[in-house]
Phi, psi and omega in degrees: 000142178260125187235140174246134181242123181267119180092109185257054179264207190288346174256310186298319185291313178301324180298311177305318181294318177302316179295319177297322177294346175267005173099004185268152176269120189246135169245119180262142185242130175209145183278348182270116177303322179303313183298310181304315177303308184298315179298319179294339178268002180077020183248126178289131185284358182211149180270170165099351180269116188297124177090351188284321185301307181298313182294325180291317180300315179299313182299319178291317183295329180280357184069026180259351179221126172228165181229150183208157173265356182266088185290324179302311181292326178295319181293325182297338179262358189260150171265338179219138178237128179245120184255120186234023178292129185292146172245120182249169174241154175275186181301335177271000183082019179265123184295143177256103185275352186317301180298318182294317174305315181295323173297320183290326175292325178295312179302312184300327182291333182254002187290136179245157177297142181092357186274149173262134173241127185232122172270120177254351173292134177298130187230153166298154185297132177099353189289316183303312184280318189274334183254304191276330179298305181300324180293321179291320179294315183296321180281341180249340187074010178257171182243123179297130183090343176251304184265334174217152182271140179226127181224161164248137180212093190290147172287141185226045187233165179238138177310144180095336183221034189292319183297320181290321183296320177305320178283328189277322188260140173301140180269115184274135181222142173215130179257167175284346175207171183298322184291323176294319176298320179294324179290327180290320177300314182303316182298307188285341173289336178279330191255346180240161169227153190230147173286149174287129176229118179287338186281353184272144176298331176221165186303138178297143180158211179268123182249123178268119182272003175091336178202159176296320179300318181295324180284323179297317182293324184298320178296311178297318185295316186289324178288318180297320175305313179300316181294318182295316181299315181293320176304320178293318182295321178296322176295315178299322182290321176295319180291322180294324178295319182296326185254005173079032181258140174290099183298328180300319179294319180300312181294319177300318177298315180296320187281352175288346177250112196295339184274001177237035181301132176237133177287166181286137173280171174161174184276345187249109172233086186232201180101183184274348191256284196305312180288336190266307187297321178300330177291323175295321176300318180292331176298320175285319189231072185299347178272000184279078184297328177302317182288323183293320183290322177295321181292325183289317181299321180288322179292341182274351188294322177300317178295327175296313180299316181296320178295324175296320180295316180302315179298312185288331185263001181060048182101157182234002179301123179080350183289139175268116184238128179255128172266122185265105179119122172257324181299148180285340181212147184299138179078001182241123181274080182208135186250002182311117180052031179296147177291353182292328181296301178297327179297314179296321181295312182300321181292314177298325180295338179262008175087013181283153170266112193256130174241152185227140178223152174194124189292351181264356186238141174279164176300324179294318175297318179297318179295323180298330177280355177093019178247163172264118181293148179272130177270118180311131179092354180277150183289145180220159175263333181202164177216155173230125177276112187258328184238141183271059172291142178303330183297334184278353175297329184255016181289141175225169176303332181297336181278349182222081184300133178087356183302136175245335183221132173239122172257109177263101183282355179235003180049050183252341179280163182269110179307325183290342178277352188246032176300137179086359175241139176285118186244127173238125179261128177264312183285173179247023179125133180296134179267150177271000000 
């Protein structure tokens, strides 16, 4: 089968490699010439994705994966088109459809009868049917559901472990009609393989949810649930801190009962999913106050961490403070909606001299992001752990000469290593 994958980013490229690894011929499309050139050379344009480097080299060497900037021509050769162009929201939670609309028009211009089109980018409910089906029809002269199949099938993977997640989690599919849904199931069963899981109510594999709307809502619901759960955990953590209770012990006790599972609290709730998709849900359902309050609670955690530091340090004016971690999640070189940005802003607002460090970023990259890099071994007054990088598990006061206060927003440091330093833990333990 010939497959076209639109957008060779941190989700799209591993998907293209996965499809090629199953023996299919894949044409990847990207608007960045650098990305196209690197992929055609068998070089991943970004680091940190387990298994990608070797699998990409093999797919290119086998002639099963090529890249191009000409999306319309690539679609014209394909039997299936998978669109992974990101959809982001602005500060008010309004989606910016510009890049996805452009990709859809390019797809429509090359669409042939009998082709399957699958949107994997997370979308507000109703978008596949109400926005993209008419756009594809207008640009191709074909009719969705009759001349070509159209489905929504959300990605359910995390950067750094995409190949493992593709095997672990059921693949959700919903078509604009029954025939499209069946075609989507048939396609994904050919390109994916799944781990056996006894914990699922039905066998792991491709699950047809019956409609594009059901699949769209399932993706928003699962991510919004996590955001609400973390918001509740952060509320518990702040109250526990107020009354002097160990939140880690509370969370552990709650999670010993499976029906009261609570996610880990902490100052960093970033990435392309958790901060974004609840806003998409609110765009569909503006009366969902629980979702709105949880998002506000999570967004307030960097400010809370800085307020704790100011209290412990008796003010921050002129204090040298290092923020440890730029990435939104440990082990992933990605800054999307990272807590580092509001944390640094809150520190500067209190007059602190702010330095930033991250083992995954060079000094030049840190400066490009607008921060002053911390020079290892230089003295500081305080530190905030923003990212749960594994390297920080071994952090000691010797690494930060002169430090008086540590705010560990991810509970990843070893308390026994910080004797003589005032340490405040916000999280209930770093999550993997």
